[in-house]
FIDO-558828 format. One line per 8 residues: number of its first residue (from 1); their letters; for each residue x negated, y, z of C-alpha. Coordinates in Angstrom, 1 decimal. Last residue first. Layout:
BEGIN
NUM> a> X/Y/Z  ...
***
This chain:
BEGIN
311> evtvwlkk> 49.6/37.2/20.7  53.1/37.4/22.0  56.6/37.6/20.4  59.8/38.1/22.4  63.2/37.5/20.7  66.9/38.1/21.5  68.9/36.2/19.0  71.9/36.7/16.7
303> vpeiidwy> 73.0/34.0/14.2  75.7/33.9/11.6  77.1/30.3/11.4  75.4/27.3/9.8  71.8/28.5/9.7  69.3/25.9/8.6  65.9/27.1/9.6  62.9/25.0/8.7
295> gswgkplv> 59.4/24.1/10.0  55.9/25.3/10.7  54.5/26.3/14.0  51.0/27.7/14.2  51.7/29.9/17.2  54.4/28.2/19.3  58.1/28.5/18.6  59.9/28.6/22.0
287> vtdgpicr> 63.7/28.2/22.1  66.3/29.1/24.7  69.9/28.0/24.2  72.9/30.0/25.6  74.6/30.4/22.2  74.0/27.4/20.0  71.0/25.4/18.6  71.1/22.0/17.0
279> ratgdvan> 67.6/20.5/17.3  65.4/18.8/14.7  62.8/16.1/14.2  61.2/16.0/10.7  57.7/15.0/11.9  55.3/17.9/11.2  57.8/20.2/9.6  59.8/20.6/12.9
271> tlffvgel> 63.4/21.3/12.2  65.6/24.0/13.7  69.4/23.8/13.2  71.9/26.6/13.4  75.0/27.9/15.2  75.8/31.5/16.0  75.5/34.1/18.8  73.2/35.0/21.7
263> vhffetts> 70.4/32.5/21.2  67.4/33.3/23.5  64.0/33.6/21.9  60.3/33.0/22.6  57.9/33.5/19.8  54.2/32.6/19.6  52.4/34.5/16.9  50.9/33.8/13.4
255> resvpfsg> 53.6/31.2/12.6  52.3/28.5/10.3  54.9/28.3/7.5  58.6/29.0/8.0  61.1/27.4/5.6  64.6/28.7/4.6  68.2/27.8/4.8  71.5/29.8/4.6
247> ptctwygv> 74.1/31.4/6.8  73.6/35.1/7.8  70.8/36.3/10.0  70.4/38.5/13.1  67.4/39.6/15.1  67.0/41.5/18.3  63.8/42.9/19.9  60.7/42.5/22.0
239> ettpgady> 57.0/42.8/21.2  54.0/41.9/23.3  50.2/41.9/22.7  49.7/43.6/19.3  50.8/47.0/20.6  53.2/47.2/23.5  56.3/47.3/21.3  59.8/47.3/22.9
231> vtrsasqp> 63.2/47.4/21.3  62.3/46.2/17.8  65.4/46.0/15.7  66.3/43.3/13.2  68.3/42.4/10.1  68.5/39.2/8.1  70.3/38.1/4.9  70.4/34.4/4.1
223> tghsantr> 71.3/33.8/0.5  72.4/30.1/0.2  70.0/27.2/0.2  66.2/26.9/-0.2  65.5/30.6/0.7  62.0/31.6/-0.2  62.7/35.0/-1.8  64.5/36.3/1.3
215> spaqqlyq> 66.4/39.5/0.7  64.7/42.6/2.1  65.3/43.2/5.8  68.2/45.3/7.1  67.5/47.5/10.1  69.6/47.0/13.2  71.3/49.6/15.3  74.7/49.7/13.5
207> pgsghyhe> 74.7/45.9/13.6  75.1/45.8/17.4  72.1/44.6/19.5  72.2/47.8/21.5  75.7/46.9/22.6  74.0/44.4/25.0  72.4/47.0/27.2  68.7/47.7/26.9
199> ivaktnsr> 66.9/48.5/30.1  63.2/49.5/30.1  61.4/49.8/33.5  58.8/52.6/33.7  55.2/51.8/33.1  54.2/54.5/30.7  51.0/55.3/32.5  49.3/56.4/29.3
191> qqeetdph> 46.9/53.5/29.9  50.0/51.2/29.9  51.0/52.4/26.5  47.5/52.0/25.2  47.6/48.4/26.3  45.8/46.6/29.2  44.9/43.1/28.3  47.7/40.5/28.5
183> dhvvwvkh> 49.5/38.3/31.0  52.9/37.5/29.6  56.0/36.5/31.5  59.2/35.4/29.7  62.5/35.2/31.7  66.0/33.7/31.8  68.2/35.4/34.4  70.6/34.7/37.3
175> idqlvdwr> 71.7/37.4/39.8  73.8/37.2/43.0  75.5/40.6/43.0  73.9/43.9/44.0  70.3/42.7/43.8  68.0/45.6/44.7  64.4/45.6/43.5  61.9/48.5/44.1
167> gswgkpli> 59.0/50.2/42.6  56.0/48.9/40.6  55.2/48.6/36.9  51.6/48.0/35.9  52.4/45.5/33.2  55.8/46.4/31.8  59.1/45.4/33.4  61.5/44.8/30.5
159> vldgpgfy> 65.2/44.2/31.0  67.8/43.0/28.4  71.4/43.1/29.4  74.0/40.4/28.6  75.3/40.3/32.2  74.2/43.2/34.4  71.8/46.2/34.6  71.2/49.3/36.7
151> hsvgdtdt> 68.1/51.4/36.4  67.1/53.7/39.2  64.7/56.7/38.9  62.9/57.3/42.2  59.5/58.3/40.7  58.1/54.9/41.7  60.7/53.2/39.4  63.9/51.6/40.8
143> vcahgefv> 65.2/48.3/39.7  68.9/47.6/40.0  71.0/44.4/40.0  74.2/42.8/38.7  75.2/39.2/38.3  75.1/36.6/35.5  73.0/35.5/32.5  70.6/38.5/32.4
135> yfvettar> 67.9/38.4/29.8  64.3/38.9/30.9  61.0/40.4/29.8  58.1/40.4/32.2  54.7/42.1/31.5  51.9/40.9/33.8  49.7/42.1/36.7  52.7/44.1/38.1
127> ptpspwgg> 51.7/47.1/40.3  52.1/46.3/44.0  54.9/48.3/45.6  57.8/46.0/45.1  60.2/47.0/47.9  63.0/44.6/48.8  66.8/44.3/48.4  69.6/41.9/48.9
119> kacwwsga> 72.1/39.7/47.1  71.0/36.1/46.2  68.4/35.4/43.6  68.2/33.2/40.5  65.3/32.7/38.2  64.8/30.9/34.8  61.7/29.9/32.7  59.0/31.1/30.4
111> stnegitv> 55.2/31.2/30.5  52.3/33.1/29.0  48.7/33.7/30.0  46.8/30.5/30.5  47.8/28.7/27.3  51.5/28.3/26.8  53.6/27.4/29.8  57.1/26.1/29.4
103> lkrssdhp> 60.5/25.8/31.0  59.8/26.9/34.6  62.6/26.7/37.2  63.4/29.2/39.8  65.2/29.8/43.1  65.7/32.9/45.3  66.6/34.1/48.8  67.9/37.6/49.6
95> hgvdankr> 69.0/38.3/53.2  70.4/41.8/53.3  68.3/44.9/52.7  64.6/45.2/53.9  63.3/42.1/52.2  59.5/41.5/52.5  59.7/37.8/53.4  62.0/36.8/50.5
87> pgkptlkd> 63.9/33.8/51.8  63.3/30.4/50.3  61.7/29.3/47.0  64.6/26.9/46.0  63.9/24.9/42.8  66.4/25.4/40.1  68.7/22.6/38.9  71.7/23.7/41.1
79> vdfysrta> 71.4/27.1/39.4  71.9/25.7/36.0  68.8/26.4/33.9  68.8/23.2/31.8  72.6/23.7/31.4  71.9/26.6/29.0  70.2/24.2/26.6  66.5/24.0/26.3
71> htfitgdq> 64.3/23.8/23.2  60.5/23.7/22.8  58.9/23.8/19.4  56.5/21.3/17.9  53.5/22.1/15.7  51.2/24.4/17.8  50.5/21.9/20.5  53.4/22.8/22.8
63> ekpsspas> 54.6/19.2/23.2  53.9/19.3/26.9  56.9/21.6/27.3  59.0/18.5/26.5  62.1/19.0/24.4  65.1/19.9/26.5  67.6/17.2/27.2  71.3/17.5/26.4
55> iqfqlnlt> 71.8/18.0/22.7  69.4/15.7/21.0  68.5/15.9/17.3  67.5/13.9/14.3  68.6/15.4/11.0  69.5/13.9/7.6  72.4/16.4/7.2  76.1/15.7/6.7
47> ptslkatt> 77.6/18.9/8.1  78.6/18.9/11.7  82.0/17.6/12.9  84.1/20.3/14.4  83.8/21.9/17.8  80.6/23.8/16.8  82.4/25.2/13.8  84.9/26.9/16.0
39> stvvpitt> 82.1/28.7/17.8  82.3/30.3/21.2  80.6/33.5/22.1  80.0/33.2/25.8  81.7/35.8/27.9  79.2/37.6/30.2  79.6/36.2/33.7  80.3/38.4/36.8
31> tseiedtg> 79.6/37.0/40.3  81.4/38.2/43.3  79.8/39.3/46.5  79.6/42.9/45.5  83.4/43.1/45.2  84.1/46.7/44.2  85.0/45.8/40.6  86.1/47.7/37.5
23> lsslynsa> 82.6/48.0/36.0  82.5/51.7/36.8  83.2/50.7/40.4  80.1/48.6/40.4  77.9/51.6/39.4  79.6/53.9/41.9  79.2/51.4/44.7  75.5/50.9/43.7
15> svslsstr> 74.9/54.6/43.8  76.5/54.9/47.2  74.7/51.9/48.5  71.4/53.2/47.1  71.7/56.4/49.1  72.4/54.5/52.3  69.5/52.2/51.7  67.1/55.1/51.1
7> kegafra> 68.3/56.9/54.3  68.0/53.7/56.3  64.3/53.2/55.6  61.9/51.9/52.9  61.5/53.2/49.4  58.9/55.9/49.6  57.2/57.1/46.4
***
């Protein structure tokens, strides 16, 4: 497929204009932010629990030994805390420049962090060597597959670029995202050349799309009821989806996979079984539960999260 040239840019501009107009804005320069789900409970005194937690600083990525989780608040990924990477050398539209900050690396094949990029466009002809999953904080962009199909996305959207994907990036408004990248063996899905971008808009996490799970038999408090939906499944290597749960408490024993998740709604505490340390989690937080992790969930307000599990 061909992506360079004025004809391509002109066509994209018309499509981008139509897309932004459908959002009620023609100002490509502006930044759109998804409303944060606020919590009335979060503003009140927390329940009397024998917990140790810190709100401001993320737990150290160096603690990823299979027993301690990593936690970062939304402020950890503020744009002014990201490291500038400079202009993109292959840009053919505008003058995009980007910044990033890594949160954690697990093993030699999986990492998570945040990325910001200014408006502009560039070809991405080299097939991806990894699968990337990201959640959009702010801004609007478009990725185009090699067959010319364009996928537009904005705040609150989930985007998956499978291993082997190639095509084109066009940032329509300065974009900011939190990402997970996983380097894994080729999957059957990839071998079938199913390497198109996957876009899941926020409404796809609504309760009407989720499947209720059986009642928990190990709950230590309340009757937590969970529901989930798998959005992307690349075999045993990478899965992506949404999960919700009502208030209550329950233990988790020796996770069989590593899970990355971003909190969309709710208030809860996570406690490490190994030492009793805990964190209070709210919308905007990012958490990594390493393989082998054991601990406790104490859900104060109904929770919704976007999750990625990797082998």
